[in-house]
C-alpha positions in Angstrom: 11.2 50.6 -7.1 14.7 49.0 -6.9 17.3 51.0 -5.0 20.8 50.2 -6.2 24.0 51.0 -4.2 27.5 50.9 -5.5 30.3 53.1 -6.9 30.3 54.8 -10.2 33.6 53.3 -11.5 32.5 49.7 -10.8 32.0 47.8 -14.0 29.5 45.5 -12.4 27.4 48.5 -11.2 27.5 50.1 -14.6 26.4 46.8 -16.2 23.5 46.4 -13.7 22.3 50.0 -14.3 22.4 49.5 -18.0 20.5 46.3 -17.7 17.8 47.8 -15.5 17.4 50.8 -17.7 17.1 48.6 -20.9 14.4 46.6 -19.1 12.6 49.8 -18.2 12.6 49.0 -14.5 12.1 51.8 -12.1 15.3 52.2 -10.1 17.3 54.7 -8.1 21.1 54.6 -7.8 23.2 55.7 -4.8 27.0 56.0 -5.0 28.6 55.1 -1.7 31.4 57.7 -2.3 29.1 60.5 -3.2 25.9 59.8 -1.2 27.5 58.1 1.8 26.3 55.0 3.5 23.8 55.0 6.4 24.3 52.6 9.3 20.6 51.8 9.0 21.0 50.5 5.5 24.1 48.5 6.4 22.4 46.9 9.4 19.4 46.0 7.2 21.7 44.4 4.6 23.7 42.5 7.2 20.5 41.0 8.7 19.2 40.2 5.2 22.3 38.5 3.7 24.9 38.2 6.4 28.1 40.2 6.8 30.2 37.5 5.2 28.4 37.8 1.9 28.4 41.6 2.1 32.1 42.0 2.9 34.2 42.1 -0.3 37.5 40.3 0.4 38.6 40.4 -3.3 39.1 44.1 -3.7 42.0 46.5 -3.2 40.5 48.0 0.0 40.6 44.6 1.7 44.0 43.8 0.4 45.3 47.1 1.8 44.1 46.3 5.4 46.7 45.0 7.9 46.8 41.2 8.5 45.9 41.9 12.1 42.6 43.5 11.0 41.9 40.8 8.4 42.5 38.0 10.9 40.3 39.6 13.6 37.2 40.2 11.4 33.8 39.3 13.0 30.4 40.8 12.5 31.1 43.9 14.6 34.5 44.6 13.1 33.2 44.0 9.6 30.3 46.4 10.2 32.6 49.1 11.4 35.0 48.5 8.5 32.2 48.7 5.9 30.9 52.0 7.4 34.3 53.5 7.4 35.2 52.1 4.0 32.1 51.5 1.9 34.2 50.1 -0.9 34.6 47.0 1.3 30.9 46.2 0.4 30.4 43.8 -2.4 28.6 45.5 -5.3 26.1 46.2 -6.4 23.6 46.0 -3.6 19.9 45.8 -4.7 17.3 46.8 -2.1 14.1 45.5 -3.7 10.5 45.1 -2.4 11.3 41.3 -2.3 14.5 41.7 -0.3 18.2 42.5 -0.5 20.4 41.0 -3.3 24.1 41.4 -3.5 26.1 41.1 -6.7 25.1 40.7 -10.3 26.0 37.2 -11.4 23.5 35.0 -13.3 22.0 33.9 -10.0 21.3 37.4 -8.8 20.1 38.4 -12.3 17.6 35.6 -12.2 16.4 36.8 -8.7 15.9 40.2 -10.3 13.9 38.7 -13.2 16.5 38.8 -16.0 
């Protein structure tokens, strides 16, 4: 089973869910805003892919942070920020039996078997 994490109004998350459903792949979706985010999951993802890949610096939440915070980001700060503001996590996050995959570009789709 593939566990997918994201937010419901994210176009990329919707595209990923539609693709997995069309392929008949067994999956479960968790919305950060509705279901929350466990520190255990976040720590697992950071170990698997690195905090730099997980931290979404292109979104509105990042742009709304103060320059002081943005300029002082390291792994510990990024972890705390992502726990406090899960929309700072690049989406979607796929937790698969083979490992953690972040995003849904052609590269990630190939890793998922599409």
